[in-house]
C-alpha positions, 0 to 999 in steps of 0.5 A: 500500500502506497500512502503519501500526503503533501500540502501546498500553500495556495497563495505563495505571493503569486498574484492574484491571490486565490480564495476558497471559491477559486480553488474549489472551481479548479478542483471541479475542473480537474475532476471533469477534465483531467487531461489538462492537468495530469500529464499521465492521464490521456483519456477521460469519459464521464460515464455516470453522474449522481447527486454530489459526484460522478463516475469517470473512466480514465486512461492513466499511465496507459492503464484503464481506471475507473474512479467514483468521485464524491464532492464535499463542496469547498472542502474535499474531492474524494476519488475512489479507484474501483477498477484498474491495476492500482486501486484505492483512494485519492483526496484533494482537500482544501484547508490551512497550513500555518494560517494560510489557505492550503491544498493537500493531496493524499493517496492510498493506493495498492497495486496488483501484483506488486510487493509492498515496499518493493523497488517497483512500488517505490518507483510507482509512488515516485511517479504518482507523487510527481504527477500530482504535485505537477497537477496541483501546480497546473490547476492553481496556475489555471485558476489564477489565469481565470481569476486575472482574466475574469474568464470562468473555468470550463468545469467538468466539460466533456472530453474534447472530440479527438480524445473522445472518439479515440476512447470510443474505438479503443473500447470497441476494439477491446471487444468489451460491450459493457465498457462500450455501452457505458458511454451512452445516456439512459435514452441514448440511441445506437443504429447500425446501418439500416438496423433497428435502433438500440435505445439505452446502455443495456440494449446497446450492450446486448446488441453489440454483444450479439454482433461480436458473437459472430466475429473473432475481433475487430480494429479501427483505423481513423482516416479522417475526423471532423468535430463541431460542438458535441458532434463528431464524424469519423471516417474509418477503415475497420478490419474484422477477424472472421470466424473462418480465420480470414480478415476483411477490411471495409470502409466505415463512417461513424457519426456521434452526438453527445449531450452537454454532460458528455454521454452519447445520445445518438450514434450512427454507423454507416457501412456495408457489412456483407463482405464480413460474412460473404 
């Protein structure tokens, strides 16, 4: 188990000075859009929201991680890592140090298959501490820029289009219908070509799972992409591994529209599937 806690004084003489409200806005922004602040996080999808928190899937240091995040307004952001090779808790806490506004991050993480106190665990701890110190400093810098310019931070904005579609196709290529279905809103719709609409995550999971049962695997290569607001269009080459051991590559176009919270409300796939089963 790795247990590390570090405290940084928020107002170190750099102008403008920040308030508790300012720091809290920065922590909310980091929770919803971490790629701007944590260098080793390369993808983030908000898969659920609940009163006082959210659930996100991230790619951290190349590994998929699920985190349940709970907000305790203007005091604490609590991260519970429930899935991934490194599980445990992370806290970002607003408080005081010697009478000054301070931000403390604490993590308690256990790594699967790594012996406690080993060199490998110590190396992981060092990288994680460095990442979080950098993330805290980057967050405070962004908050100062926001306060100085009068421009509000983005909050937990959806993942930018290019990052989002790469996460989508990584989920598909992983051949994991439940994980793919997590990106859909409760009433989100998915349609393959001229097939019947699948409505909601459960229907999407079942429909995609049924299709996956007819092939051995697949992979996507993005040729071109276009993004406008919450809509993304991707032109792809998709290679299917058939049950007879052969591979077939066909052109595909996917059109994806998301809600403001980042969940998919409409997903259309246009292709001629006949060669896959010819």
